[in-house]
BAFI-3210 file (N, C-alpha, C; in Angstrom, 3 decimals, decimal comma, padded with zeros to 6 digits):
// residues 246
n [1|2|3|4|5|6|7|8|9|10|11|12|13|14|15|16|17|18|19|20|21|22|23|24|25|26|27|28|29|30|31|32|33|34|35|36|37|38|39|40|41|42|43|44|45|46|47|48|49|50|51|52|53|54|55|56|57|58|59|60|61|62|63|64|65|66|67|68|69|70|71|72|73|74|75|76|77|78|79|80|81|82|83|84|85|86|87|88|89|90|91|92|93|94|95|96|97|98|99|100|101|102|103|104|105|106|107|108|109|110|111|112|113|114|115|116|117|118|119|120|121|122|123|124|125|126|127|128|129|130|131|132|133|134|135|136|137|138|139|140|141|142|143|144|145|146|147|148|149|150|151|152|153|154|155|156|157|158|159|160|161|162|163|164|165|166|167|168|169|170|171|172|173|174|175|176|177|178|179|180|181|182|183|184|185|186|187|188|189|190|191|192|193|194|195|196|197|198|199|200|201|202|203|204|205|206|207|208|209|210|211|212|213|214|215|216|217|218|219|220|221|222|223|224|225|226|227|228|229|230|231|232|233|234|235|236|237|238|239|240|241|242|243|244|245|246]
n.u [015,805|019,073|022,094|024,312|023,353|023,583|026,244|029,676|032,149|035,610|037,553|040,624|042,420|040,213|039,281|039,311|039,263|039,392|039,027|037,149|034,969|034,457|033,707|031,296|029,747|029,587|028,210|025,825|024,898|024,180|025,979|027,602|030,268|033,707|036,296|039,746|042,224|045,055|045,932|043,912|041,657|039,359|038,211|037,755|035,825|033,750|033,125|032,195|029,918|028,407|027,968|026,312|024,129|023,089|021,821|023,302|025,771|028,786|032,368|035,374|038,809|041,936|044,860|048,005|049,044|051,624|052,421|052,304|051,202|049,344|047,585|046,611|045,352|043,336|041,730|040,912|039,417|037,341|036,075|035,383|033,473|031,481|031,286|032,326|034,358|033,370|034,053|036,955|038,662|041,530|042,976|044,606|047,250|050,195|051,768|054,494|056,606|059,310|062,435|064,510|067,097|066,721|065,299|065,317|066,476|064,934|062,575|061,762|061,350|059,184|057,117|056,837|056,220|053,676|052,110|052,607|053,587|051,726|049,275|049,554|049,732|047,235|045,436|046,079|045,384|042,668|041,563|041,326|038,928|037,144|034,385|033,585|033,145|033,747|035,116|037,984|039,267|041,645|043,066|044,763|046,654|046,463|048,946|050,439|050,261|050,887|053,365|053,479|055,195|058,183|059,525|057,859|058,553|058,898|056,341|054,874|056,151|055,378|052,594|052,280|053,168|050,992|049,277|050,368|050,325|047,567|046,664|047,804|046,424|043,849|044,063|044,836|042,612|040,381|039,150|037,619|035,707|036,272|036,767|039,344|040,495|041,934|041,520|042,324|042,674|042,646|043,509|042,188|040,091|041,255|042,628|045,211|045,806|044,757|042,216|042,719|045,393|049,017|049,832|047,584|046,356|047,956|047,507|044,767|044,820|045,845|043,777|040,999|038,502|038,931|038,868|039,191|038,558|035,988|035,955|033,678|033,180|035,153|034,450|032,040|032,805|034,201|032,097|030,503|032,157|032,186|029,603|026,748|027,236|029,960|030,702|031,935|034,309|037,646|041,145|042,024|042,882|041,142|040,759|040,051|040,086|039,309|040,157|042,877|044,912|044,326]
n.v [-059,463|-059,664|-057,893|-059,629|-062,173|-065,663|-065,742|-066,580|-065,576|-064,978|-063,627|-062,481|-062,168|-061,477|-061,078|-058,756|-055,108|-053,475|-055,785|-057,345|-055,610|-055,689|-058,385|-058,376|-056,571|-057,796|-060,094|-058,935|-058,027|-060,352|-062,455|-065,629|-066,114|-066,743|-066,353|-065,718|-066,039|-065,231|-065,531|-064,753|-066,342|-066,215|-063,758|-064,165|-066,193|-064,757|-062,927|-064,656|-065,550|-063,209|-063,079|-065,302|-064,539|-062,699|-064,259|-065,632|-068,031|-068,811|-069,149|-069,673|-069,838|-070,852|-069,428|-068,464|-065,945|-065,768|-068,263|-070,109|-072,686|-072,884|-070,885|-071,926|-074,199|-073,002|-071,859|-074,178|-075,290|-073,445|-073,756|-076,423|-076,391|-074,578|-074,782|-073,105|-070,182|-067,085|-064,451|-062,771|-061,191|-059,651|-058,907|-059,150|-057,819|-055,927|-053,195|-051,814|-049,404|-047,492|-045,882|-046,045|-046,531|-047,836|-050,114|-053,664|-056,556|-058,649|-057,358|-056,468|-058,935|-060,021|-058,120|-058,211|-060,901|-061,029|-058,905|-059,073|-061,672|-063,229|-062,284|-062,924|-065,741|-066,284|-065,405|-067,133|-069,607|-069,253|-068,868|-071,353|-072,231|-070,323|-069,175|-067,986|-064,463|-063,714|-061,823|-060,005|-058,278|-056,197|-054,960|-052,067|-049,177|-045,677|-044,699|-045,798|-044,062|-041,498|-040,338|-038,972|-038,652|-039,538|-042,889|-044,701|-046,113|-048,918|-050,021|-048,558|-049,402|-052,139|-051,952|-050,447|-052,267|-053,922|-052,647|-052,806|-055,585|-056,054|-054,721|-056,358|-058,741|-057,996|-057,970|-060,647|-062,059|-060,947|-062,164|-064,125|-062,717|-061,888|-059,472|-057,375|-055,382|-052,676|-051,340|-048,417|-047,543|-044,612|-042,909|-044,859|-045,664|-047,972|-050,724|-050,886|-048,326|-046,147|-043,624|-042,069|-042,163|-041,513|-040,098|-039,169|-036,604|-035,250|-036,851|-036,474|-033,797|-033,881|-034,652|-033,758|-033,751|-033,620|-035,676|-039,040|-042,045|-044,601|-048,159|-049,349|-047,705|-048,275|-050,915|-050,553|-049,638|-051,888|-053,739|-052,602|-052,952|-055,701|-056,256|-055,866|-053,310|-053,211|-054,498|-053,586|-052,564|-052,731|-053,487|-051,175|-048,798|-047,644|-044,894|-044,274|-041,978|-039,669|-037,414|-037,058|-037,449|-035,597]
n.w [-185,740|-184,354|-185,294|-185,418|-185,164|-184,934|-185,564|-184,866|-182,682|-181,928|-179,421|-178,563|-175,510|-173,889|-171,289|-169,832|-169,747|-172,920|-174,448|-172,959|-173,097|-175,833|-176,112|-174,619|-176,147|-178,703|-178,008|-177,083|-179,487|-180,679|-181,190|-180,556|-178,317|-177,987|-175,749|-175,178|-172,622|-170,544|-167,768|-166,037|-164,906|-163,291|-163,963|-166,670|-166,562|-165,350|-167,379|-169,366|-168,039|-168,169|-170,921|-171,254|-169,741|-171,416|-173,180|-175,026|-176,207|-174,521|-174,119|-172,400|-172,985|-171,964|-173,085|-173,972|-175,991|-176,814|-177,395|-180,145|-180,541|-178,487|-179,249|-181,663|-180,647|-179,164|-181,168|-182,442|-180,375|-180,195|-182,700|-182,531|-180,510|-181,434|-184,172|-186,234|-187,035|-187,354|-186,864|-185,935|-183,390|-182,715|-179,853|-177,571|-175,594|-174,560|-172,788|-173,196|-171,794|-172,175|-172,758|-175,721|-174,932|-172,572|-173,168|-173,726|-175,571|-174,767|-174,008|-176,510|-177,760|-176,274|-176,767|-179,572|-179,927|-178,785|-179,962|-182,724|-183,801|-182,402|-183,387|-186,103|-185,908|-184,791|-186,771|-188,928|-187,791|-187,244|-189,773|-190,952|-190,056|-190,798|-192,548|-195,912|-196,188|-193,620|-190,804|-189,761|-187,171|-185,817|-182,875|-182,717|-182,157|-181,540|-181,239|-183,187|-185,229|-184,358|-182,178|-179,230|-177,080|-175,217|-174,846|-176,081|-178,291|-178,860|-178,423|-180,321|-182,662|-182,835|-183,022|-185,339|-187,217|-187,539|-189,248|-191,853|-192,118|-192,051|-194,342|-196,269|-195,670|-196,450|-199,231|-199,710|-198,764|-199,847|-202,190|-200,950|-199,689|-197,136|-194,708|-193,476|-190,893|-188,931|-185,710|-184,165|-181,004|-178,918|-175,950|-173,612|-170,936|-169,000|-167,060|-167,958|-168,794|-166,940|-166,403|-164,248|-163,909|-163,597|-165,874|-167,012|-167,215|-169,070|-171,329|-171,751|-172,443|-174,977|-176,584|-178,733|-177,615|-174,935|-173,044|-171,733|-173,615|-173,522|-172,925|-174,112|-176,241|-178,076|-178,492|-179,795|-182,328|-183,236|-183,304|-185,292|-187,535|-187,636|-188,241|-190,525|-191,567|-191,964|-194,263|-196,588|-195,886|-195,698|-195,300|-194,032|-191,410|-188,668|-186,633|-183,268|-181,196|-179,907|-181,219|-180,858|-182,716|-184,571]
ca.u [017,043|020,248|023,030|025,273|022,653|024,096|027,678|030,580|033,298|036,710|038,221|041,799|042,566|038,862|038,849|039,339|039,497|038,758|038,622|035,900|033,912|034,147|032,951|029,932|029,014|029,294|027,145|024,596|024,452|023,673|027,002|028,192|031,623|034,805|037,364|040,958|042,842|046,342|046,010|042,807|040,573|038,135|037,631|037,252|034,577|032,741|032,699|031,366|028,618|027,681|027,538|025,190|022,967|022,539|021,146|024,216|026,683|030,132|033,413|036,685|039,889|043,243|045,842|048,985|049,266|053,045|052,615|051,479|050,458|048,191|046,652|045,965|044,454|042,169|040,868|040,327|038,394|036,203|035,386|034,802|032,284|030,439|031,179|033,126|034,752|032,985|034,639|038,149|039,130|042,856|043,007|045,588|048,367|050,949|052,053|055,847|056,971|060,719|063,190|065,281|068,284|066,304|064,690|066,192|066,020|063,853|061,370|061,382|060,832|057,848|056,147|056,584|055,545|052,266|051,399|052,823|053,519|050,474|048,211|049,807|049,362|045,798|044,750|046,278|044,633|041,233|041,121|040,978|037,546|036,354|033,708|033,627|032,372|034,142|035,750|039,145|039,495|042,804|043,171|046,070|046,810|046,723|050,392|051,034|050,171|051,533|054,026|053,592|056,078|059,275|059,288|056,803|059,036|058,654|054,899|054,462|056,689|054,592|051,242|052,359|053,322|049,684|048,628|050,861|049,811|046,138|046,509|048,094|045,310|042,713|044,303|044,838|041,333|039,293|038,375|036,695|034,772|036,670|037,262|040,341|040,669|042,559|040,934|043,357|042,169|043,495|043,557|040,965|040,135|041,385|043,692|046,498|046,019|043,580|041,937|043,244|046,802|049,960|050,005|046,255|046,056|048,648|046,833|043,499|045,112|046,140|042,566|040,115|037,323|039,323|038,536|039,506|037,479|035,523|036,089|032,498|033,238|035,955|033,642|031,014|033,435|034,459|030,815|030,095|032,972|031,805|028,223|026,427|027,823|031,386|030,910|032,739|035,422|038,749|042,479|042,214|042,936|040,185|041,242|039,015|040,985|038,864|040,819|044,277|045,794|043,788]
ca.v [-060,230|-058,849|-057,795|-060,729|-063,416|-066,857|-065,644|-067,027|-064,679|-065,241|-062,395|-062,796|-061,225|-060,976|-061,155|-057,449|-053,926|-053,377|-057,115|-057,720|-054,756|-056,225|-059,616|-058,024|-055,929|-058,778|-060,949|-058,144|-057,933|-061,642|-063,468|-066,500|-065,564|-067,435|-065,432|-066,316|-065,303|-065,816|-065,991|-064,223|-067,304|-065,775|-062,684|-064,758|-066,875|-063,732|-062,376|-065,691|-065,503|-062,081|-063,487|-066,231|-063,786|-062,023|-065,253|-066,192|-069,051|-068,298|-070,107|-069,111|-070,782|-070,352|-069,477|-067,385|-065,701|-065,934|-069,673|-070,398|-073,938|-072,591|-070,105|-072,869|-075,048|-072,195|-071,751|-075,497|-075,457|-072,603|-074,382|-077,684|-076,114|-073,802|-075,143|-072,272|-068,882|-066,061|-063,162|-062,840|-059,906|-059,778|-057,827|-059,353|-056,903|-055,385|-051,775|-051,503|-047,985|-047,299|-045,285|-047,014|-046,890|-048,710|-051,338|-054,805|-057,482|-059,446|-056,529|-056,527|-060,261|-060,188|-057,262|-058,705|-062,194|-060,821|-058,020|-059,378|-063,113|-063,742|-061,955|-063,744|-067,129|-066,342|-065,292|-068,370|-070,694|-068,986|-068,948|-072,743|-072,437|-069,125|-069,229|-066,775|-063,374|-063,475|-060,538|-059,991|-056,930|-056,195|-053,756|-051,429|-048,048|-044,388|-044,466|-046,242|-042,941|-040,325|-040,674|-037,643|-038,594|-040,512|-044,158|-045,446|-046,586|-050,350|-050,203|-048,001|-050,288|-053,358|-051,621|-050,020|-053,463|-054,519|-051,979|-053,440|-056,952|-056,012|-054,370|-057,577|-059,665|-057,554|-058,445|-062,108|-062,651|-060,304|-063,095|-064,893|-061,811|-061,666|-058,112|-057,249|-053,983|-052,345|-050,250|-047,757|-046,761|-043,623|-043,083|-045,518|-045,876|-049,383|-050,958|-050,653|-046,883|-045,597|-042,194|-041,359|-042,521|-040,399|-039,344|-039,009|-035,212|-034,961|-037,550|-035,781|-032,515|-034,126|-034,952|-032,643|-033,813|-033,351|-036,778|-040,420|-042,845|-045,753|-049,415|-049,651|-046,914|-049,081|-052,091|-050,157|-049,618|-053,281|-054,361|-052,082|-053,593|-057,119|-056,354|-055,581|-052,047|-053,347|-055,423|-053,016|-051,886|-053,678|-052,987|-049,830|-048,597|-046,626|-044,364|-043,849|-041,406|-038,362|-036,328|-036,871|-037,414|-034,598]
ca.w [-185,577|-184,052|-186,409|-185,449|-184,838|-185,588|-185,838|-183,805|-182,578|-181,003|-178,983|-177,751|-174,407|-173,679|-169,893|-169,168|-170,566|-174,230|-174,884|-172,297|-173,652|-177,158|-175,902|-174,208|-177,239|-179,739|-177,486|-177,082|-180,875|-181,130|-181,473|-179,548|-178,195|-177,319|-175,376|-174,628|-171,519|-170,178|-166,385|-165,229|-165,109|-162,621|-164,765|-167,905|-166,225|-165,101|-168,670|-169,994|-167,361|-168,737|-172,268|-171,136|-169,260|-172,591|-173,993|-176,015|-175,707|-174,299|-173,768|-172,090|-173,256|-171,537|-174,173|-174,012|-177,423|-177,127|-177,740|-181,327|-180,371|-177,632|-180,071|-182,578|-179,861|-178,797|-182,342|-182,626|-179,345|-180,575|-183,829|-182,076|-179,711|-182,098|-185,581|-187,129|-186,500|-188,320|-186,509|-185,090|-182,884|-182,105|-178,869|-176,502|-175,742|-173,435|-173,001|-172,725|-171,811|-171,821|-173,857|-176,480|-174,149|-171,470|-173,678|-173,943|-176,599|-174,180|-174,137|-177,928|-178,070|-175,701|-177,453|-180,928|-179,824|-178,470|-180,884|-184,138|-184,058|-181,871|-184,335|-187,295|-185,598|-184,581|-188,058|-189,686|-187,166|-187,361|-191,164|-191,255|-189,629|-191,124|-193,844|-196,720|-195,610|-192,236|-190,476|-188,869|-186,644|-184,928|-182,059|-182,814|-181,231|-182,187|-181,154|-184,444|-186,155|-183,774|-180,918|-178,629|-175,920|-175,219|-174,184|-176,744|-179,590|-179,064|-178,550|-181,609|-183,704|-182,989|-183,461|-186,736|-188,049|-187,772|-190,374|-193,069|-192,161|-192,358|-195,757|-197,012|-195,475|-197,263|-200,595|-199,736|-198,395|-200,571|-203,017|-200,108|-199,047|-195,744|-194,501|-192,422|-190,506|-187,644|-184,936|-183,361|-179,871|-178,266|-174,495|-173,172|-169,487|-168,647|-166,081|-168,606|-168,922|-166,263|-166,561|-163,077|-163,809|-163,447|-167,117|-167,597|-167,562|-170,319|-172,422|-172,009|-173,093|-176,389|-177,341|-179,080|-176,756|-173,565|-172,130|-172,095|-174,172|-172,751|-173,675|-174,923|-177,469|-179,003|-178,815|-180,763|-183,647|-183,614|-183,647|-186,602|-188,566|-187,690|-188,658|-191,925|-192,005|-192,245|-195,365|-197,680|-195,217|-195,547|-195,609|-193,489|-189,967|-188,227|-185,368|-182,322|-180,177|-179,409|-181,928|-180,442|-183,893|-185,525]
c.u [018,202|021,235|023,935|024,645|023,229|025,574|028,471|031,826|034,338|037,388|039,408|041,969|041,234|038,388|038,777|039,449|038,720|038,253|037,309|034,737|033,491|033,319|031,498|029,135|028,657|028,177|025,810|024,021|024,091|024,682|027,237|029,681|032,544|035,862|038,560|041,491|044,155|046,326|044,865|041,572|039,272|037,445|037,046|035,921|033,450|032,228|031,827|029,983|027,774|027,150|026,291|023,950|022,314|021,836|021,999|025,077|028,078|031,091|034,700|037,739|041,207|044,237|046,727|049,332|050,733|053,358|051,730|050,667|049,222|047,142|045,895|044,970|043,193|041,205|040,189|039,198|037,148|035,391|034,728|033,511|031,159|030,381|032,029|033,592|034,423|033,752|035,841|038,546|040,436|043,054|044,132|046,787|049,049|051,286|053,438|056,153|058,396|061,413|064,039|066,541|067,950|065,771|065,742|065,657|064,913|062,536|060,847|060,742|059,422|056,806|055,828|055,898|054,046|051,557|051,521|052,702|052,211|049,301|048,339|049,338|047,852|045,017|044,870|045,437|043,128|040,738|040,742|039,490|036,632|035,703|033,897|032,719|032,695|034,788|036,924|039,373|040,632|042,869|044,608|046,230|047,019|048,200|051,134|051,086|050,907|052,105|054,326|054,589|057,164|058,821|058,290|057,254|058,713|057,165|054,422|054,938|055,763|053,177|051,232|052,488|051,976|048,961|049,064|050,337|048,346|045,888|046,791|046,980|044,126|042,859|044,234|043,434|040,141|038,499|037,398|035,663|035,068|037,294|038,232|040,592|041,441|041,738|042,022|042,711|043,180|043,573|042,211|041,122|040,080|042,459|045,058|046,838|044,843|043,451|042,367|044,723|047,717|050,128|048,670|045,957|046,717|047,986|045,503|043,733|045,406|044,885|041,792|038,905|037,640|038,981|039,107|038,291|037,122|035,706|034,890|032,464|034,110|035,153|032,577|031,583|033,710|033,169|030,313|030,857|032,620|030,401|028,006|027,077|029,289|031,711|031,725|033,918|036,534|040,068|042,779|042,350|042,019|040,566|040,093|039,742|040,566|039,553|042,274|045,238|045,302|044,844]
c.v [-059,275|-058,923|-059,016|-062,064|-064,582|-066,827|-066,088|-066,148|-065,247|-063,921|-062,792|-061,736|-060,621|-060,949|-059,799|-056,333|-053,898|-054,738|-057,549|-056,895|-055,248|-057,502|-059,291|-057,450|-056,927|-059,716|-060,203|-058,012|-059,289|-062,740|-064,384|-066,159|-066,490|-066,390|-066,222|-065,417|-065,985|-066,353|-065,497|-065,106|-066,830|-064,679|-063,241|-065,459|-065,870|-063,127|-063,382|-065,713|-064,349|-062,410|-064,357|-065,546|-062,992|-062,988|-065,865|-067,268|-068,457|-069,404|-069,347|-070,182|-070,166|-070,518|-068,253|-067,142|-065,735|-067,354|-070,011|-071,677|-073,723|-071,798|-071,030|-073,747|-074,289|-072,070|-073,089|-075,730|-074,656|-073,265|-075,693|-077,459|-075,512|-073,988|-074,358|-071,040|-067,847|-064,758|-063,385|-061,428|-060,141|-058,615|-057,952|-058,435|-056,560|-053,933|-051,444|-050,013|-047,862|-046,664|-046,352|-047,436|-047,882|-050,055|-052,425|-055,655|-058,388|-058,680|-056,586|-057,869|-060,434|-059,379|-057,772|-060,066|-062,015|-060,051|-058,426|-060,879|-063,704|-063,478|-062,809|-065,181|-067,263|-066,286|-066,595|-069,506|-070,500|-069,193|-070,360|-072,988|-071,276|-069,265|-067,945|-065,714|-063,083|-062,110|-060,761|-058,545|-057,008|-054,875|-053,234|-050,359|-046,780|-044,035|-045,071|-045,094|-041,701|-040,711|-039,363|-037,536|-039,651|-041,809|-045,066|-046,135|-048,055|-050,622|-049,721|-048,866|-051,469|-053,058|-051,139|-051,219|-054,079|-053,891|-052,613|-054,852|-056,968|-055,633|-055,591|-058,604|-059,295|-058,037|-059,965|-062,691|-062,015|-061,256|-063,962|-064,007|-061,561|-060,277|-058,085|-055,774|-053,886|-051,239|-049,708|-046,985|-045,696|-043,927|-043,606|-045,903|-047,363|-049,518|-050,651|-049,162|-046,151|-044,079|-041,379|-041,690|-041,307|-039,547|-038,955|-037,571|-034,817|-035,623|-036,881|-034,493|-032,687|-034,312|-033,679|-032,588|-033,595|-034,448|-038,092|-041,061|-043,985|-047,027|-049,714|-048,829|-047,595|-050,302|-051,761|-050,123|-051,038|-053,957|-053,883|-052,790|-055,073|-057,309|-056,009|-054,295|-052,119|-054,172|-054,902|-052,220|-052,905|-053,010|-051,612|-049,884|-047,426|-046,186|-043,831|-043,269|-040,038|-037,193|-036,108|-036,790|-036,416|-033,561]
c.w [-185,294|-185,205|-186,544|-185,065|-185,643|-185,910|-184,613|-183,834|-181,626|-180,700|-178,128|-176,670|-174,002|-172,245|-169,209|-170,192|-171,866|-174,682|-174,269|-172,825|-175,033|-177,030|-175,569|-175,370|-178,341|-179,289|-177,486|-178,484|-181,482|-181,352|-180,276|-179,513|-177,409|-176,984|-174,883|-173,526|-171,185|-168,760|-165,498|-165,393|-164,481|-163,405|-166,054|-167,663|-166,009|-166,404|-169,413|-169,359|-167,905|-170,133|-172,173|-170,579|-170,387|-173,540|-175,081|-175,376|-175,580|-173,911|-173,504|-172,272|-172,816|-172,675|-174,098|-175,477|-177,802|-177,591|-178,937|-181,206|-179,517|-178,393|-181,012|-181,836|-179,463|-179,968|-182,639|-181,623|-179,682|-181,680|-183,420|-181,302|-180,537|-183,615|-186,546|-186,363|-187,563|-188,123|-185,607|-184,697|-182,143|-181,142|-177,838|-176,690|-174,433|-173,772|-172,453|-172,867|-171,293|-173,017|-174,534|-175,731|-173,046|-171,948|-173,899|-175,095|-176,075|-174,231|-175,569|-178,256|-177,526|-176,471|-178,850|-180,915|-179,594|-179,570|-182,349|-184,397|-183,554|-182,792|-185,591|-187,057|-185,432|-185,871|-188,840|-189,111|-187,329|-188,784|-191,586|-191,004|-190,019|-192,491|-194,631|-196,098|-194,161|-192,042|-189,528|-188,465|-185,637|-184,176|-182,116|-181,749|-182,035|-182,129|-182,336|-185,448|-185,660|-182,424|-180,187|-177,489|-176,056|-174,550|-174,867|-178,030|-179,845|-179,248|-179,913|-182,765|-183,933|-183,474|-184,917|-187,671|-188,400|-188,953|-191,693|-193,218|-192,584|-193,810|-196,637|-196,880|-196,349|-198,702|-200,683|-199,601|-199,089|-201,454|-202,234|-199,418|-197,585|-195,625|-193,323|-192,144|-189,202|-187,002|-184,020|-182,205|-179,449|-176,781|-174,008|-171,701|-169,166|-167,573|-166,675|-168,684|-168,278|-166,408|-165,347|-162,854|-163,798|-164,694|-167,750|-168,014|-168,871|-171,510|-172,768|-172,784|-174,580|-177,229|-177,678|-178,147|-175,285|-172,573|-172,641|-172,779|-173,234|-173,570|-174,556|-176,206|-178,519|-179,439|-179,853|-182,177|-184,138|-184,050|-184,999|-187,717|-188,713|-188,237|-190,116|-192,446|-192,354|-193,460|-196,527|-197,115|-195,008|-195,918|-195,053|-191,972|-189,624|-186,813|-184,524|-181,120|-179,681|-180,052|-181,556|-181,608|-184,929|-185,887]
res [m|s|d|l|e|g|r|v|a|v|v|t|g|g|s|r|g|i|g|a|a|v|v|r|r|l|a|a|d|g|a|d|v|v|l|t|y|r|d|a|a|d|r|a|t|a|v|v|d|e|v|e|r|l|g|r|r|g|l|a|v|q|a|d|v|r|d|p|a|a|v|e|a|a|m|e|a|a|a|a|r|f|g|c|i|d|l|l|v|n|n|a|g|v|f|p|v|a|t|i|e|e|l|t|l|e|d|y|q|e|a|t|e|i|h|v|r|g|v|f|a|g|v|r|a|a|l|v|h|m|p|d|g|g|r|i|v|t|i|g|s|s|l|a|e|r|v|p|d|a|g|l|s|l|y|s|l|t|k|a|a|l|v|g|f|t|k|g|l|a|r|d|l|g|p|r|g|i|c|a|t|v|v|h|p|g|s|i|d|t|e|m|n|p|a|d|g|p|h|a|d|g|e|r|a|l|t|a|l|g|r|y|g|r|p|d|e|i|a|a|m|v|a|h|l|c|g|p|g|g|g|y|v|t|g|v|a|l|t|v|d|g|g|a|t|a]
***
């Protein structure tokens, strides 16, 4: 039996990048997977097709995490189709890069709506359908721990907030056996931060391994936390960054 056989997962922002890699890995490990997407319907459908080729059930639900009602509706749709939500992976995100002088209140509002309020709303909506022993994994960033360059203050602010929230969740949900963790990726080769991008050489130089990570390497950590090996891991942030914060 696969590690996640019979489990139902929801992955927000699962149509591309790290989110799509997480969807594929959870399905490969035996889970049925619901992914949300904002506007990439064709990509979301393609990822669901991959899930089904792995012999699992998949579902794509359009939901902008900036809209709490849409997030709640997505969780309701997941539970209606598959009966419950055992695993929640909060992945949807943006990457604002600008100095504090350049940032606007509108930038702040968008980043916090997606990274903070969206996660809060998703957790609350998923918990209604989550049995005891569930897992909540939130994708943070190594930039919550170390900020090596200018222009990252807003992104780092929102990702750091997730650590405090997760520690509180661990205490709130511990009596139900629900584990809550953060995974902090470093420089990962995605459309948001490609390994051949203009700042890639500088990012590689910060790592101990001298390379970008792959989305499947983050997915492997998420799968471990969602599986049997993650049953005593809660209230912590685990960094997967090739040694950039060493």
